[in-house]
All heavy atoms as a GROMACS GRO file, in nm:
protein
  559
    1ALA      N    1  -3.764  -3.606  -1.242
    1ALA     CA    2  -3.725  -3.696  -1.136
    1ALA      C    3  -3.838  -3.760  -1.074
    1ALA      O    4  -3.838  -3.869  -1.018
    1ALA     CB    5  -3.633  -3.609  -1.032
    2MET      N    6  -3.951  -3.680  -1.066
    2MET     CA    7  -4.072  -3.732  -0.998
    2MET      C    8  -4.124  -3.859  -1.078
    2MET      O    9  -4.153  -3.961  -1.016
    2MET     CB   10  -4.179  -3.632  -0.996
    2MET     CG   11  -4.156  -3.523  -0.890
    2MET     SD   12  -4.306  -3.412  -0.859
    2MET     CE   13  -4.312  -3.325  -1.016
    3ALA      N   14  -4.141  -3.846  -1.208
    3ALA     CA   15  -4.193  -3.965  -1.281
    3ALA      C   16  -4.092  -4.076  -1.280
    3ALA      O   17  -4.133  -4.190  -1.269
    3ALA     CB   18  -4.226  -3.915  -1.429
    4GLN      N   19  -3.973  -4.047  -1.298
    4GLN     CA   20  -3.870  -4.149  -1.295
    4GLN      C   21  -3.863  -4.222  -1.159
    4GLN      O   22  -3.854  -4.345  -1.144
    4GLN     CB   23  -3.726  -4.101  -1.328
    4GLN     CG   24  -3.721  -4.061  -1.461
    4GLN     CD   25  -3.591  -3.978  -1.495
    4GLN    OE1   26  -3.527  -3.921  -1.405
    4GLN    NE2   27  -3.549  -3.984  -1.618
    5GLY      N   28  -3.874  -4.146  -1.045
    5GLY     CA   29  -3.876  -4.207  -0.920
    5GLY      C   30  -4.001  -4.297  -0.900
    5GLY      O   31  -3.981  -4.404  -0.828
    6LEU      N   32  -4.119  -4.251  -0.947
    6LEU     CA   33  -4.225  -4.336  -0.935
    6LEU      C   34  -4.215  -4.478  -1.003
    6LEU      O   35  -4.243  -4.569  -0.947
    6LEU     CB   36  -4.358  -4.265  -0.981
    6LEU     CG   37  -4.484  -4.339  -0.967
    6LEU    CD1   38  -4.516  -4.382  -0.824
    6LEU    CD2   39  -4.598  -4.266  -1.029
    7VAL      N   40  -4.166  -4.464  -1.123
    7VAL     CA   41  -4.142  -4.594  -1.198
    7VAL      C   42  -4.038  -4.687  -1.131
    7VAL      O   43  -4.055  -4.798  -1.101
    7VAL     CB   44  -4.091  -4.562  -1.336
    7VAL    CG1   45  -4.049  -4.689  -1.412
    7VAL    CG2   46  -4.213  -4.496  -1.420
    8SER      N   47  -3.927  -4.621  -1.076
    8SER     CA   48  -3.828  -4.707  -1.010
    8SER      C   49  -3.872  -4.760  -0.883
    8SER      O   50  -3.827  -4.869  -0.845
    8SER     CB   51  -3.697  -4.632  -1.003
    8SER     OG   52  -3.708  -4.519  -0.906
    9ARG      N   53  -3.958  -4.692  -0.809
    9ARG     CA   54  -3.991  -4.737  -0.672
    9ARG      C   55  -4.117  -4.815  -0.665
    9ARG      O   56  -4.146  -4.890  -0.570
    9ARG     CB   57  -4.010  -4.618  -0.586
    9ARG     CG   58  -3.869  -4.560  -0.547
    9ARG     CD   59  -3.893  -4.436  -0.458
    9ARG     NE   60  -3.763  -4.379  -0.424
    9ARG     CZ   61  -3.702  -4.284  -0.491
    9ARG    NH1   62  -3.747  -4.232  -0.601
    9ARG    NH2   63  -3.582  -4.240  -0.452
   10SER      N   64  -4.210  -4.808  -0.770
   10SER     CA   65  -4.336  -4.870  -0.760
   10SER      C   66  -4.356  -4.989  -0.853
   10SER      O   67  -4.449  -5.060  -0.840
   10SER     CB   68  -4.450  -4.764  -0.788
   10SER     OG   69  -4.453  -4.740  -0.922
   11GLY      N   70  -4.269  -5.002  -0.954
   11GLY     CA   71  -4.281  -5.112  -1.048
   11GLY      C   72  -4.384  -5.081  -1.157
   11GLY      O   73  -4.407  -5.167  -1.257
   12VAL      N   74  -4.448  -4.970  -1.169
   12VAL     CA   75  -4.533  -4.938  -1.282
   12VAL      C   76  -4.449  -4.907  -1.402
   12VAL      O   77  -4.331  -4.875  -1.391
   12VAL     CB   78  -4.628  -4.815  -1.248
   12VAL    CG1   79  -4.709  -4.842  -1.130
   12VAL    CG2   80  -4.541  -4.686  -1.231
   13GLU      N   81  -4.512  -4.921  -1.522
   13GLU     CA   82  -4.439  -4.894  -1.648
   13GLU      C   83  -4.450  -4.754  -1.699
   13GLU      O   84  -4.375  -4.703  -1.777
   13GLU     CB   85  -4.480  -4.996  -1.752
   13GLU     CG   86  -4.447  -5.133  -1.724
   13GLU     CD   87  -4.485  -5.231  -1.842
   13GLU    OE1   88  -4.522  -5.177  -1.940
   13GLU    OE2   89  -4.478  -5.354  -1.813
   14LEU      N   90  -4.549  -4.685  -1.646
   14LEU     CA   91  -4.583  -4.547  -1.700
   14LEU      C   92  -4.618  -4.448  -1.583
   14LEU      O   93  -4.696  -4.485  -1.493
   14LEU     CB   94  -4.710  -4.562  -1.797
   14LEU     CG   95  -4.751  -4.440  -1.882
   14LEU    CD1   96  -4.629  -4.410  -1.978
   14LEU    CD2   97  -4.869  -4.471  -1.957
   15ALA      N   98  -4.560  -4.342  -1.578
   15ALA     CA   99  -4.569  -4.248  -1.475
   15ALA      C  100  -4.587  -4.105  -1.531
   15ALA      O  101  -4.509  -4.075  -1.618
   15ALA     CB  102  -4.481  -4.249  -1.366
   16LEU      N  103  -4.672  -4.016  -1.478
   16LEU     CA  104  -4.681  -3.873  -1.522
   16LEU      C  105  -4.673  -3.785  -1.395
   16LEU      O  106  -4.730  -3.819  -1.298
   16LEU     CB  107  -4.820  -3.856  -1.594
   16LEU     CG  108  -4.846  -3.713  -1.630
   16LEU    CD1  109  -4.748  -3.675  -1.750
   16LEU    CD2  110  -4.985  -3.697  -1.671
   17SER      N  111  -4.581  -3.689  -1.403
   17SER     CA  112  -4.576  -3.584  -1.306
   17SER      C  113  -4.607  -3.448  -1.358
   17SER      O  114  -4.585  -3.417  -1.472
   17SER     CB  115  -4.444  -3.598  -1.232
   17SER     OG  116  -4.339  -3.556  -1.336
   18ILE      N  117  -4.670  -3.370  -1.266
   18ILE     CA  118  -4.706  -3.235  -1.306
   18ILE      C  119  -4.653  -3.142  -1.195
   18ILE      O  120  -4.683  -3.168  -1.083
   18ILE     CB  121  -4.853  -3.208  -1.333
   18ILE    CG1  122  -4.910  -3.318  -1.436
   18ILE    CG2  123  -4.883  -3.073  -1.364
   18ILE    CD1  124  -5.061  -3.311  -1.450
   19THR      N  125  -4.605  -3.020  -1.230
   19THR     CA  126  -4.566  -2.911  -1.130
   19THR      C  127  -4.578  -2.788  -1.207
   19THR      O  128  -4.569  -2.772  -1.328
   19THR     CB  129  -4.428  -2.937  -1.077
   19THR    OG1  130  -4.422  -2.842  -0.971
   19THR    CG2  131  -4.316  -2.927  -1.170
   20GLY      N  132  -4.610  -2.692  -1.134
   20GLY     CA  133  -4.628  -2.553  -1.196
   20GLY      C  134  -4.680  -2.454  -1.106
   20GLY      O  135  -4.696  -2.469  -0.974
   21ILE      N  136  -4.716  -2.333  -1.173
   21ILE     CA  137  -4.756  -2.220  -1.095
   21ILE      C  138  -4.898  -2.192  -1.150
   21ILE      O  139  -4.913  -2.125  -1.260
   21ILE     CB  140  -4.663  -2.105  -1.115
   21ILE    CG1  141  -4.524  -2.155  -1.076
   21ILE    CG2  142  -4.711  -1.990  -1.038
   21ILE    CD1  143  -4.413  -2.063  -1.129
   22ALA      N  144  -5.007  -2.231  -1.080
   22ALA     CA  145  -5.148  -2.199  -1.124
   22ALA      C  146  -5.189  -2.066  -1.089
   22ALA      O  147  -5.291  -2.022  -1.146
   22ALA     CB  148  -5.236  -2.317  -1.063
   23GLY      N  149  -5.130  -2.008  -0.989
   23GLY     CA  150  -5.172  -1.873  -0.952
   23GLY      C  151  -5.269  -1.867  -0.841
   23GLY      O  152  -5.298  -1.976  -0.786
   24PRO      N  153  -5.310  -1.756  -0.808
   24PRO     CA  154  -5.292  -1.632  -0.858
   24PRO      C  155  -5.152  -1.565  -0.830
   24PRO      O  156  -5.106  -1.492  -0.905
   24PRO     CB  157  -5.397  -1.539  -0.797
   24PRO     CG  158  -5.436  -1.596  -0.665
   24PRO     CD  159  -5.407  -1.746  -0.683
   25GLY      N  160  -5.093  -1.618  -0.724
   25GLY     CA  161  -4.950  -1.562  -0.705
   25GLY      C  162  -4.848  -1.674  -0.716
   25GLY      O  163  -4.871  -1.779  -0.779
   26GLY      N  164  -4.729  -1.632  -0.691
   26GLY     CA  165  -4.619  -1.732  -0.698
   26GLY      C  166  -4.542  -1.725  -0.828
   26GLY      O  167  -4.427  -1.785  -0.838
   27GLY      N  168  -4.573  -1.654  -0.922
   27GLY     CA  169  -4.508  -1.644  -1.045
   27GLY      C  170  -4.392  -1.540  -1.047
   27GLY      O  171  -4.372  -1.475  -0.945
   28SER      N  172  -4.294  -1.553  -1.137
   28SER     CA  173  -4.191  -1.464  -1.149
   28SER      C  174  -4.150  -1.435  -1.296
   28SER      O  175  -4.239  -1.471  -1.377
   28SER     CB  176  -4.062  -1.535  -1.085
   28SER     OG  177  -4.021  -1.649  -1.172
   29ASP      N  178  -4.064  -1.343  -1.317
   29ASP     CA  179  -4.035  -1.306  -1.457
   29ASP      C  180  -3.994  -1.430  -1.541
   29ASP      O  181  -4.027  -1.443  -1.657
   29ASP     CB  182  -3.918  -1.199  -1.469
   29ASP     CG  183  -3.960  -1.068  -1.417
   29ASP    OD1  184  -4.088  -1.041  -1.406
   29ASP    OD2  185  -3.881  -0.985  -1.375
   30THR      N  186  -3.922  -1.522  -1.477
   30THR     CA  187  -3.872  -1.630  -1.556
   30THR      C  188  -3.982  -1.754  -1.555
   30THR      O  189  -3.965  -1.838  -1.639
   30THR     CB  190  -3.752  -1.691  -1.505
   30THR    OG1  191  -3.760  -1.731  -1.358
   30THR    CG2  192  -3.629  -1.589  -1.522
   31LYS      N  193  -4.051  -1.763  -1.458
   31LYS     CA  194  -4.168  -1.863  -1.449
   31LYS      C  195  -4.297  -1.793  -1.411
   31LYS      O  196  -4.339  -1.783  -1.288
   31LYS     CB  197  -4.136  -1.966  -1.341
   31LYS     CG  198  -4.014  -2.062  -1.385
   31LYS     CD  199  -3.996  -2.164  -1.287
   31LYS     CE  200  -3.870  -2.248  -1.327
   31LYS     NZ  201  -3.832  -2.349  -1.219
   32PRO      N  202  -4.367  -1.746  -1.504
   32PRO     CA  203  -4.499  -1.661  -1.482
   32PRO      C  204  -4.611  -1.754  -1.447
   32PRO      O  205  -4.600  -1.880  -1.466
   32PRO     CB  206  -4.522  -1.588  -1.610
   32PRO     CG  207  -4.447  -1.659  -1.714
   32PRO     CD  208  -4.322  -1.716  -1.651
   33VAL      N  209  -4.714  -1.701  -1.386
   33VAL     CA  210  -4.828  -1.774  -1.348
   33VAL      C  211  -4.881  -1.839  -1.496
   33VAL      O  212  -4.876  -1.778  -1.584
   33VAL     CB  213  -4.943  -1.685  -1.295
   33VAL    CG1  214  -5.071  -1.755  -1.289
   33VAL    CG2  215  -4.897  -1.633  -1.159
   34GLY      N  216  -4.913  -1.969  -1.472
   34GLY     CA  217  -4.958  -2.046  -1.588
   34GLY      C  218  -4.851  -2.137  -1.652
   34GLY      O  219  -4.882  -2.216  -1.739
   35THR      N  220  -4.725  -2.128  -1.592
   35THR     CA  221  -4.626  -2.217  -1.641
   35THR      C  222  -4.645  -2.351  -1.574
   35THR      O  223  -4.654  -2.372  -1.452
   35THR     CB  224  -4.476  -2.161  -1.592
   35THR    OG1  225  -4.468  -2.027  -1.649
   35THR    CG2  226  -4.372  -2.256  -1.641
   36VAL      N  227  -4.651  -2.458  -1.657
   36VAL     CA  228  -4.674  -2.590  -1.609
   36VAL      C  229  -4.578  -2.679  -1.668
   36VAL      O  230  -4.559  -2.680  -1.794
   36VAL     CB  231  -4.819  -2.647  -1.629
   36VAL    CG1  232  -4.838  -2.777  -1.565
   36VAL    CG2  233  -4.913  -2.541  -1.569
   37CYS      N  234  -4.510  -2.767  -1.592
   37CYS     CA  235  -4.403  -2.863  -1.648
   37CYS      C  236  -4.464  -3.004  -1.628
   37CYS      O  237  -4.527  -3.036  -1.529
   37CYS     CB  238  -4.275  -2.861  -1.575
   37CYS     SG  239  -4.197  -2.690  -1.599
   38PHE      N  240  -4.439  -3.090  -1.732
   38PHE     CA  241  -4.492  -3.221  -1.738
   38PHE      C  242  -4.379  -3.317  -1.767
   38PHE      O  243  -4.286  -3.285  -1.842
   38PHE     CB  244  -4.595  -3.244  -1.847
   38PHE     CG  245  -4.704  -3.152  -1.836
   38PHE    CD1  246  -4.704  -3.024  -1.897
   38PHE    CD2  247  -4.830  -3.197  -1.789
   38PHE    CE1  248  -4.815  -2.942  -1.891
   38PHE    CE2  249  -4.942  -3.105  -1.778
   38PHE     CZ  250  -4.930  -2.980  -1.837
   39ALA      N  251  -4.379  -3.435  -1.700
   39ALA     CA  252  -4.279  -3.540  -1.732
   39ALA      C  253  -4.357  -3.678  -1.735
   39ALA      O  254  -4.437  -3.709  -1.663
   39ALA     CB  255  -4.174  -3.552  -1.624
   40LEU      N  256  -4.341  -3.748  -1.851
   40LEU     CA  257  -4.406  -3.873  -1.868
   40LEU      C  258  -4.289  -3.978  -1.883
   40LEU      O  259  -4.214  -3.979  -1.986
   40LEU     CB  260  -4.497  -3.867  -2.001
   40LEU     CG  261  -4.557  -4.006  -2.034
   40LEU    CD1  262  -4.656  -4.048  -1.916
   40LEU    CD2  263  -4.627  -3.986  -2.166
   41GLN      N  264  -4.278  -4.072  -1.793
   41GLN     CA  265  -4.170  -4.179  -1.799
   41GLN      C  266  -4.246  -4.297  -1.852
   41GLN      O  267  -4.349  -4.344  -1.796
   41GLN     CB  268  -4.115  -4.194  -1.657
   41GLN     CG  269  -4.021  -4.312  -1.655
   41GLN     CD  270  -3.895  -4.272  -1.728
   41GLN    OE1  271  -3.836  -4.172  -1.703
   41GLN    NE2  272  -3.850  -4.368  -1.815
   42SER      N  273  -4.187  -4.354  -1.959
   42SER     CA  274  -4.248  -4.473  -2.009
   42SER      C  275  -4.127  -4.579  -2.026
   42SER      O  276  -4.008  -4.541  -2.002
   42SER     CB  277  -4.306  -4.446  -2.147
   42SER     OG  278  -4.201  -4.413  -2.246
   43PRO      N  279  -4.151  -4.697  -2.068
   43PRO     CA  280  -4.039  -4.786  -2.089
   43PRO      C  281  -3.943  -4.736  -2.203
   43PRO      O  282  -3.826  -4.776  -2.205
   43PRO     CB  283  -4.109  -4.915  -2.135
   43PRO     CG  284  -4.244  -4.910  -2.077
   43PRO     CD  285  -4.280  -4.766  -2.082
   44LYS      N  286  -3.997  -4.661  -2.286
   44LYS     CA  287  -3.915  -4.605  -2.395
   44LYS      C  288  -3.825  -4.495  -2.359
   44LYS      O  289  -3.705  -4.489  -2.390
   44LYS     CB  290  -4.008  -4.548  -2.514
   44LYS     CG  291  -4.099  -4.654  -2.578
   44LYS     CD  292  -4.189  -4.586  -2.683
   44LYS     CE  293  -4.310  -4.663  -2.708
   44LYS     NZ  294  -4.398  -4.595  -2.792
   45ALA      N  295  -3.876  -4.390  -2.288
   45ALA     CA  296  -3.802  -4.278  -2.256
   45ALA      C  297  -3.875  -4.189  -2.155
   45ALA      O  298  -3.992  -4.218  -2.124
   45ALA     CB  299  -3.768  -4.194  -2.377
   46CYS      N  300  -3.814  -4.086  -2.118
   46CYS     CA  301  -3.881  -3.981  -2.036
   46CYS      C  302  -3.907  -3.862  -2.120
   46CYS      O  303  -3.812  -3.801  -2.180
   46CYS     CB  304  -3.794  -3.935  -1.915
   46CYS     SG  305  -3.890  -3.840  -1.793
   47ARG      N  306  -4.030  -3.824  -2.133
   47ARG     CA  307  -4.068  -3.704  -2.217
   47ARG      C  308  -4.108  -3.587  -2.128
   47ARG      O  309  -4.193  -3.609  -2.042
   47ARG     CB  310  -4.187  -3.746  -2.301
   47ARG     CG  311  -4.235  -3.632  -2.406
   47ARG     CD  312  -4.344  -3.692  -2.496
   47ARG     NE  313  -4.443  -3.596  -2.510
   47ARG     CZ  314  -4.568  -3.631  -2.541
   47ARG    NH1  315  -4.601  -3.757  -2.548
   47ARG    NH2  316  -4.648  -3.536  -2.559
   48VAL      N  317  -4.040  -3.476  -2.147
   48VAL     CA  318  -4.050  -3.365  -2.064
   48VAL      C  319  -4.102  -3.247  -2.146
   48VAL      O  320  -4.063  -3.214  -2.256
   48VAL     CB  321  -3.931  -3.317  -1.991
   48VAL    CG1  322  -3.939  -3.194  -1.917
   48VAL    CG2  323  -3.869  -3.433  -1.911
   49GLU      N  324  -4.206  -3.177  -2.105
   49GLU     CA  325  -4.269  -3.062  -2.174
   49GLU      C  326  -4.295  -2.953  -2.073
   49GLU      O  327  -4.326  -2.971  -1.963
   49GLU     CB  328  -4.399  -3.104  -2.234
   49GLU     CG  329  -4.397  -3.204  -2.346
   49GLU     CD  330  -4.524  -3.223  -2.414
   49GLU    OE1  331  -4.624  -3.138  -2.390
   49GLU    OE2  332  -4.538  -3.325  -2.492
   50GLN      N  333  -4.286  -2.819  -2.120
   50GLN     CA  334  -4.321  -2.709  -2.047
   50GLN      C  335  -4.438  -2.630  -2.133
   50GLN      O  336  -4.420  -2.615  -2.242
   50GLN     CB  337  -4.220  -2.625  -2.013
   50GLN     CG  338  -4.254  -2.488  -1.938
   50GLN     CD  339  -4.140  -2.417  -1.897
   50GLN    OE1  340  -4.052  -2.467  -1.830
   50GLN    NE2  341  -4.138  -2.283  -1.923
   51GLN      N  342  -4.544  -2.598  -2.068
   51GLN     CA  343  -4.654  -2.528  -2.135
   51GLN      C  344  -4.682  -2.401  -2.056
   51GLN      O  345  -4.660  -2.394  -1.935
   51GLN     CB  346  -4.781  -2.621  -2.136
   51GLN     CG  347  -4.767  -2.746  -2.210
   51GLN     CD  348  -4.750  -2.725  -2.359
   51GLN    OE1  349  -4.817  -2.641  -2.416
   51GLN    NE2  350  -4.669  -2.812  -2.414
   52GLN      N  351  -4.735  -2.302  -2.131
   52GLN     CA  352  -4.779  -2.177  -2.077
   52GLN      C  353  -4.925  -2.166  -2.087
   52GLN      O  354  -4.974  -2.152  -2.210
   52GLN     CB  355  -4.697  -2.058  -2.134
   52GLN     CG  356  -4.731  -1.926  -2.070
   52GLN     CD  357  -4.680  -1.929  -1.927
   52GLN    OE1  358  -4.569  -1.972  -1.892
   52GLN    NE2  359  -4.760  -1.863  -1.842
   53PHE      N  360  -5.000  -2.169  -1.991
   53PHE     CA  361  -5.155  -2.163  -1.993
   53PHE      C  362  -5.194  -2.029  -1.946
   53PHE      O  363  -5.126  -1.958  -1.872
   53PHE     CB  364  -5.218  -2.264  -1.916
   53PHE     CG  365  -5.186  -2.408  -1.958
   53PHE    CD1  366  -5.122  -2.499  -1.872
   53PHE    CD2  367  -5.213  -2.453  -2.086
   53PHE    CE1  368  -5.079  -2.622  -1.907
   53PHE    CE2  369  -5.184  -2.585  -2.132
   53PHE     CZ  370  -5.113  -2.663  -2.035
   54GLU      N  371  -5.313  -1.976  -2.000
   54GLU     CA  372  -5.365  -1.853  -1.964
   54GLU      C  373  -5.501  -1.875  -1.878
   54GLU      O  374  -5.563  -1.982  -1.887
   54GLU     CB  375  -5.417  -1.777  -2.101
   54GLU     CG  376  -5.301  -1.740  -2.180
   54GLU     CD  377  -5.193  -1.644  -2.125
   54GLU    OE1  378  -5.244  -1.552  -2.046
   54GLU    OE2  379  -5.080  -1.648  -2.153
   55GLY      N  380  -5.534  -1.780  -1.800
   55GLY     CA  381  -5.653  -1.785  -1.722
   55GLY      C  382  -5.631  -1.782  -1.586
   55GLY      O  383  -5.516  -1.759  -1.532
   56ASP      N  384  -5.742  -1.798  -1.507
   56ASP     CA  385  -5.733  -1.802  -1.354
   56ASP      C  386  -5.684  -1.934  -1.305
   56ASP      O  387  -5.658  -2.024  -1.394
   56ASP     CB  388  -5.866  -1.760  -1.289
   56ASP     CG  389  -5.983  -1.856  -1.312
   56ASP    OD1  390  -5.955  -1.961  -1.355
   56ASP    OD2  391  -6.094  -1.812  -1.305
   57ARG      N  392  -5.673  -1.956  -1.180
   57ARG     CA  393  -5.612  -2.073  -1.118
   57ARG      C  394  -5.685  -2.200  -1.165
   57ARG      O  395  -5.632  -2.296  -1.206
   57ARG     CB  396  -5.626  -2.062  -0.961
   57ARG     CG  397  -5.565  -2.187  -0.894
   57ARG     CD  398  -5.566  -2.166  -0.744
   57ARG     NE  399  -5.518  -2.280  -0.677
   57ARG     CZ  400  -5.392  -2.310  -0.666
   57ARG    NH1  401  -5.291  -2.228  -0.708
   57ARG    NH2  402  -5.352  -2.427  -0.597
   58ALA      N  403  -5.823  -2.197  -1.161
   58ALA     CA  404  -5.911  -2.305  -1.205
   58ALA      C  405  -5.885  -2.339  -1.350
   58ALA      O  406  -5.884  -2.452  -1.393
   58ALA     CB  407  -6.054  -2.283  -1.178
   59GLN      N  408  -5.874  -2.233  -1.438
   59GLN     CA  409  -5.860  -2.255  -1.576
   59GLN      C  410  -5.719  -2.314  -1.611
   59GLN      O  411  -5.704  -2.402  -1.702
   59GLN     CB  412  -5.877  -2.119  -1.656
   59GLN     CG  413  -6.009  -2.079  -1.654
   59GLN     CD  414  -6.036  -1.934  -1.696
   59GLN    OE1  415  -5.947  -1.850  -1.675
   59GLN    NE2  416  -6.149  -1.910  -1.769
   60VAL      N  417  -5.615  -2.258  -1.535
   60VAL     CA  418  -5.486  -2.326  -1.561
   60VAL      C  419  -5.482  -2.470  -1.514
   60VAL      O  420  -5.421  -2.550  -1.584
   60VAL     CB  421  -5.375  -2.240  -1.482
   60VAL    CG1  422  -5.246  -2.314  -1.477
   60VAL    CG2  423  -5.360  -2.097  -1.540
   61ARG      N  424  -5.533  -2.504  -1.407
   61ARG     CA  425  -5.543  -2.634  -1.360
   61ARG      C  426  -5.619  -2.720  -1.458
   61ARG      O  427  -5.575  -2.839  -1.485
   61ARG     CB  428  -5.598  -2.640  -1.207
   61ARG     CG  429  -5.510  -2.570  -1.112
   61ARG     CD  430  -5.570  -2.575  -0.977
   61ARG     NE  431  -5.565  -2.707  -0.927
   61ARG     CZ  432  -5.618  -2.751  -0.819
   61ARG    NH1  433  -5.694  -2.659  -0.740
   61ARG    NH2  434  -5.604  -2.869  -0.766
   62ALA      N  435  -5.736  -2.673  -1.510
   62ALA     CA  436  -5.806  -2.757  -1.601
   62ALA      C  437  -5.723  -2.784  -1.727
   62ALA      O  438  -5.736  -2.899  -1.780
   62ALA     CB  439  -5.940  -2.686  -1.638
   63GLN      N  440  -5.667  -2.691  -1.771
   63GLN     CA  441  -5.582  -2.698  -1.905
   63GLN      C  442  -5.468  -2.794  -1.881
   63GLN      O  443  -5.431  -2.875  -1.966
   63GLN     CB  444  -5.537  -2.559  -1.945
   63GLN     CG  445  -5.640  -2.466  -1.999
   63GLN     CD  446  -5.578  -2.335  -2.029
   63GLN    OE1  447  -5.520  -2.307  -2.132
   63GLN    NE2  448  -5.604  -2.240  -1.927
   64ALA      N  449  -5.405  -2.787  -1.761
   64ALA     CA  450  -5.299  -2.882  -1.727
   64ALA      C  451  -5.348  -3.025  -1.721
   64ALA      O  452  -5.282  -3.113  -1.774
   64ALA     CB  453  -5.232  -2.844  -1.591
   65VAL      N  454  -5.462  -3.057  -1.661
   65VAL     CA  455  -5.515  -3.178  -1.667
   65VAL      C  456  -5.552  -3.234  -1.797
   65VAL      O  457  -5.514  -3.348  -1.831
   65VAL     CB  458  -5.644  -3.192  -1.572
   65VAL    CG1  459  -5.713  -3.324  -1.586
   65VAL    CG2  460  -5.613  -3.168  -1.429
   66THR      N  461  -5.612  -3.156  -1.884
   66THR     CA  462  -5.635  -3.189  -2.026
   66THR      C  463  -5.508  -3.230  -2.096
   66THR      O  464  -5.492  -3.322  -2.167
   66THR     CB  465  -5.710  -3.074  -2.092
   66THR    OG1  466  -5.830  -3.054  -2.030
   66THR    CG2  467  -5.730  -3.111  -2.235
   67HIS      N  468  -5.412  -3.150  -2.087
   67HIS     CA  469  -5.274  -3.165  -2.145
   67HIS      C  470  -5.214  -3.301  -2.092
   67HIS      O  471  -5.163  -3.382  -2.185
   67HIS     CB  472  -5.183  -3.048  -2.130
   67HIS     CG  473  -5.055  -3.072  -2.209
   67HIS    ND1  474  -5.047  -3.040  -2.350
   67HIS    CD2  475  -4.929  -3.114  -2.167
   67HIS    CE1  476  -4.926  -3.061  -2.375
   67HIS    NE2  477  -4.862  -3.107  -2.290
   68ALA      N  478  -5.217  -3.326  -1.977
   68ALA     CA  479  -5.155  -3.444  -1.906
   68ALA      C  480  -5.242  -3.576  -1.962
   68ALA      O  481  -5.167  -3.664  -2.008
   68ALA     CB  482  -5.174  -3.437  -1.764
   69LEU      N  483  -5.365  -3.568  -1.971
   69LEU     CA  484  -5.441  -3.673  -2.030
   69LEU      C  485  -5.408  -3.700  -2.178
   69LEU      O  486  -5.401  -3.810  -2.220
   69LEU     CB  487  -5.592  -3.653  -2.013
   69LEU     CG  488  -5.638  -3.665  -1.862
   69LEU    CD1  489  -5.783  -3.626  -1.843
   69LEU    CD2  490  -5.618  -3.804  -1.799
   70GLN      N  491  -5.384  -3.590  -2.257
   70GLN     CA  492  -5.354  -3.602  -2.391
   70GLN      C  493  -5.212  -3.660  -2.402
   70GLN      O  494  -5.193  -3.747  -2.496
   70GLN     CB  495  -5.358  -3.470  -2.465
   70GLN     CG  496  -5.495  -3.412  -2.485
   70GLN     CD  497  -5.495  -3.259  -2.530
   70GLN    OE1  498  -5.398  -3.192  -2.518
   70GLN    NE2  499  -5.614  -3.226  -2.576
   71MET      N  500  -5.119  -3.628  -2.323
   71MET     CA  501  -4.993  -3.695  -2.324
   71MET      C  502  -5.007  -3.841  -2.295
   71MET      O  503  -4.939  -3.924  -2.363
   71MET     CB  504  -4.898  -3.629  -2.221
   71MET     CG  505  -4.852  -3.497  -2.250
   71MET     SD  506  -4.747  -3.428  -2.115
   71MET     CE  507  -4.597  -3.534  -2.132
   72LEU      N  508  -5.084  -3.884  -2.194
   72LEU     CA  509  -5.104  -4.026  -2.158
   72LEU      C  510  -5.167  -4.100  -2.288
   72LEU      O  511  -5.119  -4.210  -2.320
   72LEU     CB  512  -5.196  -4.041  -2.045
   72LEU     CG  513  -5.120  -4.007  -1.915
   72LEU    CD1  514  -5.223  -4.002  -1.793
   72LEU    CD2  515  -5.011  -4.115  -1.886
   73LEU      N  516  -5.271  -4.037  -2.339
   73LEU     CA  517  -5.343  -4.104  -2.458
   73LEU      C  518  -5.252  -4.121  -2.569
   73LEU      O  519  -5.249  -4.232  -2.636
   73LEU     CB  520  -5.468  -4.016  -2.500
   73LEU     CG  521  -5.589  -4.029  -2.403
   73LEU    CD1  522  -5.697  -3.933  -2.449
   73LEU    CD2  523  -5.643  -4.180  -2.406
   74HIS      N  524  -5.163  -4.022  -2.598
   74HIS     CA  525  -5.068  -4.031  -2.708
   74HIS      C  526  -4.970  -4.138  -2.683
   74HIS      O  527  -4.941  -4.225  -2.771
   74HIS     CB  528  -5.000  -3.900  -2.732
   74HIS     CG  529  -4.903  -3.898  -2.838
   74HIS    ND1  530  -4.758  -3.918  -2.821
   74HIS    CD2  531  -4.917  -3.882  -2.966
   74HIS    CE1  532  -4.708  -3.919  -2.928
   74HIS    NE2  533  -4.792  -3.889  -3.023
   75GLU      N  534  -4.927  -4.160  -2.564
   75GLU     CA  535  -4.823  -4.249  -2.519
   75GLU      C  536  -4.884  -4.397  -2.532
   75GLU      O  537  -4.827  -4.492  -2.581
   75GLU     CB  538  -4.776  -4.242  -2.386
   75GLU     CG  539  -4.674  -4.330  -2.342
   75GLU     CD  540  -4.551  -4.336  -2.416
   75GLU    OE1  541  -4.510  -4.226  -2.469
   75GLU    OE2  542  -4.474  -4.437  -2.446
   76LEU      N  543  -5.017  -4.410  -2.507
   76LEU     CA  544  -5.081  -4.547  -2.511
   76LEU      C  545  -5.126  -4.590  -2.643
   76LEU      O  546  -5.152  -4.707  -2.664
   76LEU     CB  547  -5.205  -4.542  -2.409
   76LEU     CG  548  -5.172  -4.518  -2.265
   76LEU    CD1  549  -5.294  -4.504  -2.188
   76LEU    CD2  550  -5.092  -4.652  -2.212
   77GLN      N  551  -5.134  -4.510  -2.742
   77GLN     CA  552  -5.170  -4.534  -2.872
   77GLN      C  553  -5.077  -4.606  -2.945
   77GLN      O  554  -4.953  -4.593  -2.947
   77GLN     CB  555  -5.224  -4.410  -2.949
   77GLN     CG  556  -5.350  -4.358  -2.897
   77GLN     CD  557  -5.401  -4.228  -2.957
   77GLN    OE1  558  -5.327  -4.165  -3.022
   77GLN    NE2  559  -5.540  -4.215  -2.952
   0.00000   0.00000   0.00000
């Protein structure tokens, strides 16, 4: 909904949203620390992914940024 909302309200063609639990707290049995969800809205479709990253807060955030950039690059190719 975040990526779709950005496209519908701003006029851009491509939007990426990220949400998750970087830690150190906030995790649960169903969504442990390191769980990160991505949505990429393009003119073609909305692609949604969930990843599980390991490490401390900074490491989880860095891995999430890397994954998000890889999603964007893949879409643009």
